[in-house]
VEXGUDO-107143 format. One record per residue: residue in one letter; x, y, z of N, C-alpha, C in turn. Coordinates in steps of 0.2 Angstrom, whole numbers, padded with zeros to 4 digits, always signed. Each point is the difference from the previous one (the first is absolute). Example, Ala and Ser with C-alpha at 12.3 -4.5 7.8 and 13.67 -1.06 7.14 Angstrom:
2
A+0066-0028+0039-0004+0006+0000+0004+0006+0000
S-0002+0005-0004+0004+0006+0001-0004+0005+0003
This chain:
135
M+0491+0102+0409-0004-0008+0003-0008+0008+0002
Y-0004-0003+0003-0005+0001+0007+0001+0000+0005
Q-0003+0002+0006-0003-0005+0005-0003-0001+0003
L+0001-0008-0001-0007-0001+0006+0003-0004+0008
Y-0006+0007+0001-0003+0000+0008-0004-0008+0005
I+0004-0003+0002-0008-0003+0003-0001-0003+0005
A-0008+0003+0002+0000+0001+0007-0006-0008+0001
D+0004-0002+0004-0003-0006+0003+0003-0006+0007
D-0003+0000+0006+0001-0001+0004+0003-0006+0000
N-0001-0006-0005+0004-0006+0000+0007+0000-0004
V+0005+0003+0005+0008+0001-0003-0001-0003-0006
E+0000-0010+0003+0005-0003-0004-0005-0001-0008
F-0006+0000+0001-0001+0004-0009-0001+0006-0001
A+0001+0004+0004+0000+0006-0003+0008+0000-0003
T+0006-0003+0004+0005-0001-0003+0003-0002-0006
L-0005-0005+0000-0001-0007-0008-0002+0007-0004
L-0002+0001-0001-0003+0006-0005+0004+0006-0001
S+0004+0002+0002+0003+0006+0000+0008-0007-0003
T-0001-0005+0004+0008-0003-0005-0001-0001-0006
I-0009-0001-0004-0002-0003-0007+0002+0008+0000
A-0004+0003+0001+0002+0008-0004+0007+0001+0000
K+0006+0001+0007+0007-0003-0002+0002+0000-0007
S+0000-0008-0001+0001-0004-0005-0003+0004-0008
Q-0004+0004+0001-0003+0001-0007+0001+0009-0001
G+0004+0003+0004+0007+0005-0001-0006+0005+0005
W-0004+0001+0003-0006+0003+0002+0005-0001+0007
Q+0002+0011+0006+0003+0001+0004-0009-0001+0005
A+0004-0002+0007-0005-0005+0002-0002+0000+0009
E-0006+0001+0003+0002+0000+0009-0005-0001+0002
V+0000-0002+0004-0008-0004+0006+0000+0004+0006
F-0007+0001+0005+0000+0004+0003-0008-0004+0002
R+0002-0001+0006-0005-0005+0005-0007+0003-0001
N-0002+0006-0003-0006+0003+0003+0001+0007-0006
G-0008+0005+0002+0000+0003-0004+0002+0008+0003
R+0003-0002+0006+0004+0006+0000+0008+0001+0003
E+0002-0006-0001+0006+0001-0006+0001-0001-0005
L-0004-0001-0005+0001+0003-0008-0004+0006+0002
I-0002+0003+0004-0002+0006-0004+0005+0006+0002
E+0003+0001+0003+0008+0003+0005+0007-0001-0008
A+0000-0009-0001+0002+0002-0004-0001+0003-0007
L-0005+0000-0002-0002+0005-0006+0000+0006+0002
K+0000+0004+0004+0001+0005+0001+0007+0003+0001
N+0003-0004-0001+0009-0001+0000+0003+0002-0008
G-0007-0005-0005+0004-0004-0004-0002+0007-0008
S+0001-0002-0004-0003+0002-0006+0001-0002-0007
G-0005-0001-0007+0001-0001-0001-0008-0005-0003
P+0000-0004-0002-0006-0002-0004-0001-0008+0005
A-0002-0002+0005-0001-0007+0003-0005-0004-0001
F+0000-0008+0003-0005-0006-0002+0001-0001+0007
L-0009+0000+0003+0000-0003+0004-0006-0005+0001
V+0005-0005+0005-0003-0006+0002-0003+0001+0006
V-0007+0000+0003-0002+0004+0005-0006-0009+0003
D+0002-0001+0004-0004-0006+0005-0007+0005+0003
I-0004-0005-0002-0005+0004+0004-0002-0002+0008
N+0002-0006+0002+0000+0000+0009+0008-0001+0001
M+0000+0007+0006+0008+0002+0001-0004+0003+0005
P+0008-0001+0006-0001+0004+0006+0001+0004+0001
V+0001+0005+0005+0001+0008+0001-0005+0006-0006
M+0000-0006-0009-0001+0006-0004-0005-0006-0006
D-0004+0003-0001-0001-0009-0005+0001+0003-0006
G-0008-0004-0006+0003+0004-0009-0005+0007+0000
I-0003-0001+0009-0007+0007-0005+0004+0005+0005
E-0002+0001+0003+0007+0004+0005+0006+0000-0006
T+0002+0000+0000+0007-0003-0006-0002+0007-0006
I-0004+0000-0001-0003+0003-0007-0003+0008+0002
D-0001-0001+0006-0002+0006+0006+0007+0005-0001
G+0005-0003+0004+0009+0003-0001+0001+0001-0005
L-0002-0002-0006+0003+0002-0007-0002+0006-0003
Q-0005+0000-0002+0000+0007-0002+0001+0007-0003
F+0003+0001+0008+0004+0006+0000+0007-0002-0001
I+0007-0006-0004+0003-0002-0004+0000+0003-0009
D+0004+0004-0002-0002+0002-0006+0006+0000-0001
R+0000-0010-0004+0004-0005-0006-0005-0004-0005
P+0004+0000-0006-0005-0005-0002+0000-0008+0002
M-0007-0003+0004-0002-0005+0002-0005-0005-0003
R+0004-0006+0003-0006-0004-0003-0002-0003+0005
V-0005-0005+0002-0002-0006+0004-0002-0005+0001
R+0002-0005+0002-0005-0006-0003-0001-0004+0009
F-0003+0000-0002-0003-0002+0009-0001-0010+0000
I+0004-0001+0006+0001-0008+0000-0004-0001+0005
T-0003-0007+0003-0005-0005+0007+0002-0004-0001
G+0002-0005+0005-0003-0007-0001-0006-0001+0003
G-0003+0005+0003-0009-0001+0003-0003+0003-0007
A-0007+0003+0003-0008-0001+0001+0004+0006-0007
D-0004+0002-0004+0001+0004-0005-0005+0009+0002
T-0004-0001+0004-0004+0003+0003+0002+0010+0001
S+0006-0002+0006+0007+0005-0001+0003+0004-0007
L+0002-0004-0002+0003-0001-0008-0005+0007-0004
I-0005-0002+0001-0005+0000-0007-0001+0009+0004
A+0000+0000+0008+0000+0006+0002+0006+0007-0002
A+0005-0002+0000+0008+0000+0000-0001+0003-0007
T+0000-0004-0004+0000+0003-0008-0007+0003+0001
M-0006+0000-0001-0005+0007+0001+0006+0007+0002
I+0001-0001+0006+0002+0006-0001+0007+0004-0001
A+0003-0005-0001+0006+0002-0004-0001+0003-0011
T-0003-0006+0001-0004+0004-0006-0002+0007+0001
A-0007+0000+0004+0000+0007+0002+0003+0007+0001
R+0008-0001+0003+0006+0004+0000+0003+0000-0006
S-0003-0001-0005+0004+0000-0008+0006-0004+0003
F+0001-0007+0005+0006-0003-0004+0000-0007-0004
E+0006+0002-0003-0002-0004-0005+0000-0008+0004
V-0002-0005-0004-0002-0007+0005+0001-0005-0004
G+0003-0006-0002-0002-0003-0002-0004-0007+0001
R-0001-0004-0002-0003-0004+0003+0001-0007+0009
S-0001-0001+0004+0002-0002+0005+0002-0008-0001
L+0005+0000+0006+0002-0008-0003+0001-0003+0011
F-0003-0006-0005+0000-0004+0006+0003-0007+0001
K+0002+0003+0009+0009-0006+0001-0008-0010+0001
P+0005-0003-0002+0009+0001-0002+0001+0002-0008
V+0004+0003-0001+0003+0006-0010+0007-0006-0001
S-0003-0004-0003+0007-0002-0003+0005+0002-0004
R+0004+0000+0000+0004+0002-0004+0000+0003-0007
A-0003-0002-0003+0000-0001-0007-0007+0004+0001
D-0001+0003+0003-0008+0003-0001+0002+0009+0004
F+0003-0001+0003+0005+0005+0003+0004+0003-0003
T+0005-0002-0003+0003+0001-0009-0004+0003-0002
A-0007-0004-0003-0003+0006-0007-0003+0006+0002
V-0001+0002+0008-0006+0004+0002+0010+0004+0002
L+0003-0001+0001+0007+0004+0000+0000+0004-0007
A+0004-0005-0006+0000+0005-0005-0006+0003-0005
E-0009-0002+0002-0003+0005-0002+0001+0005+0005
E+0000+0000+0006+0001+0009+0004+0005+0001-0003
S+0005-0001-0001+0006+0003-0004-0001+0005-0005
V-0004-0005-0006-0005+0006-0004-0005+0004+0002
L-0004-0002+0004+0000+0006+0000+0001+0005+0007
L+0004+0000+0003+0002+0005+0003+0002+0002-0003
D+0005-0001-0006+0004+0003-0008-0003+0006-0004
E-0008-0002+0001-0005+0002-0001-0003+0007+0003
S+0000-0001+0008-0003+0005+0005+0004+0005+0000
F+0010-0002-0001+0005+0003+0001+0001+0003-0005
K+0000+0000-0009-0003+0006-0004-0004+0004+0000
T-0006-0004+0001-0005+0005+0000-0001+0007+0006
K+0004-0002+0004+0000+0004+0006+0004+0006-0002
N+0008-0002-0005+0001+0004-0002+0003+0002-0005
D-0007-0001-0002+0002+0003-0005-0007+0006-0002
């Protein structure tokens, strides 16, 4: 199964998402900020699904996208926020301009049913991305 990387300074919430993902067969890791996420992605391989909080200390969602541009592996991104969506819109535009595959944004709180549906959708999209890249 694919890797899920969750970057969110609300560790309790991120751990809940990780637990949901693991119950669906995903491998999941939680990071407190974008810098930790980028370091982990540098050391990994294979397709990955990233859930990136917009508002984090050390390195926020927009700064994280800047740091991801040099990592060469299939990745899909969804931004998540519990606040205003202005930064969310900016992050999505930047990620799209840099040719990242960006899914629809998530807004906190996210229900178990909604996140399970997102995981199912992202699994299919990662299959397609991985297949296309290897053809």
